[in-house]
N, C-alpha and C positions, 0 to 999 in steps of 0.2 A: 358528359360524353368525352370531353377533352382527355380526361384521365385514361379512359379505355383506349383511345387511339394512341396515346403515348406509352402504353403498357409494353409493347415489344421493345421499344427503344430503351426504356427504363430498365427492363429486365436484362437486355444485352449489356448495358453500361455497368449495372451492378455485378453481373457475371464477370465482366472484365476486371472490375475492382477486386473481386474475390481472388481471381487469378494473380493479379499484380500485388495486392497488399495483404492477402490472407496470412502468409507466413510471418510478415512483420508484425501484424496485429496480434497474432497468436503468441509470438515471442514476448511482446510487451505485456500481454495479459498474463502469461505464465510467470514472467519476471515479477509481476505485482501480486500474484496469488499463490504461486508455487504449487499449483494443482492443475494437472492436464485437463480434467473434466470441466473444472470451473473456467479455465481459459478458453476451451472450445465453446462452452455455452455462451460466454461473454462475447466472443467473436461472432457467433451466430446471431446473438441479439443485436450486435452492431449492424450487421448487414440487413437484418429485418427492419431496424429503425431507419437505416439509410434508404431502403426501398420505400418504406412508408412516408418518409419525409423528403423524398428525392426532389420534389418541387421547391423545397426551401433551400436547396443547395444552389447558391447564386454564382459559384465559381470565383469568389473573391479570394479563396485560399485553394490550395491543391486538394484533390480528393483525399489524399493520404492524411493531410492535416485535419480535414473535416471528419474523417473516419476515426482518427486518433482522439479527437475531442469527444466524439460520441463514446468511444471505448473508455476513456478516462471517467466520463460520467457514469457509465455502466459499472466500472470498478468501484467507484465511490458508493453507488447504490448497493452493490453487493456487500460491501463492508458495513454499510448502514444497517442492512437487514441482519447481518451477523451480529452486529453490536446490540441490536434490540434484544437478541437472545442471550446476551452475555452479561447482563447487569449484575447477576449474582457472582459471576467469575471476577468481574472488576472489583466488587466489594471485598471479596476474599483476597484478591491480589493486592489491593490497597492496604489491607491489614498486614499482609506479609511484608510489604516494603517498609512499613512502619517499624518492623523488627530490626531494620538495619541500623537504627539509631539508639543511643542510650537515653535515659530519662531526661537529660538536659539538651537533647537534640544533636549531639555530636556523633560522628561515625563510630561504630563499634569496630575496633581493629580486628583484622582477620589474617594478618601476616602476608598479605599479597599487595600491600601498598607500593612496595618497591618495584614490583613487576610492571605496574602501569607506567611508571616513569621510564623503565629500561626499554620498553618496546617502542621503537620509533616508527617503523614502517609496516605496521600490522596489515593495513589494507592492501599491501602489495603481496601478501602471503595467501596463496590459494587455500591452504588448509584452514587458516584463520577465518577466511571469508565463508567457508562451508559451515564452520561452527557459528559464525555470526548469523548466517541465514537460518540455522536451526533455532537460535535464540530469538530471532525476529519472529519466526513462525509460532513460537510459544507465547508471544504477547497476545492479549485480547485484541480482537480484530480492530476495534476503534483506535486503540493505542498504537498498533502496528501502522495503520494508515496515517495517523498523525505524525509518527516518526518518519515514515517514507515521504510524506508530503513536505515536511519541514527540511529534512536533510538530503533527500535524493532529488525531489522535484523543486526544491528551494522555493516553495510557496510561502507567501506572507501569512502571518498568523490569522489575519482577518478572513482570508479566503479559506483557510483550513477550518476555522470556526464555522463558517457558512456551510462548507461541504459536510462537516460532521455534526452539525447542529449542536455546537458547544458554545458556552459562554466563554469569554476571554479568560476568566479566572480558572474555569474548569479545564480549558485548553492547556494552560501552563501547568496545572496539576497533572494532567494526563501525560504531558511531555516529561515532566520530572519523574513521575512514577515509572514510566516506560524506560527511561534511561537507567533508573535504579535496577529494574529487573534485568535489563540487558547487561549491566555491570555485574550483577550477581551471577547470571548465567555464564558469562564469559569467564569470570573468575573460577567457577566450578568446572566448566567444560574446556577451558583453554589454559589459563594461567596455572591452575593447580596441577595440570597434567604435563606441562612443558617445563 
């Protein structure tokens, strides 16, 4: 019966959190998924989980931190579900990245090697960042999440392996192949056009 008597208070608190943190959580979810509908769904799931687990919130962190942790777990779950459906795409993508090398394992020259050295501050260029986002979105979901976790969230490999259910060797292979695809995509969509 305790839960029923706390219901109005819990409902009011969650409603306040929606008002205070909703836009921030949506922005974060959109940044991680690049999809309005997915971001909205994930934020709804966060508030549902927060309501359901309200009694577990002990106030050791701010509500924003707690909600963001729930959201990050929801984002990881989202990409896990997607990656379960993308096994075939990953296999085809792996074969494609193998084509970047000659039979002895060296890079095949493509004439754009100098462009990589000449560009110093690409991440300060808004147009480049738009192309980079397109290239990131073209990666298989698990590969994209691995790259974002490693380079944007600066997570340790062990944590990423746990999040994505990867072995350590598979993790390094995913990172390597994702970087190869990003390199190729940027060469085609940025360097070759500029």
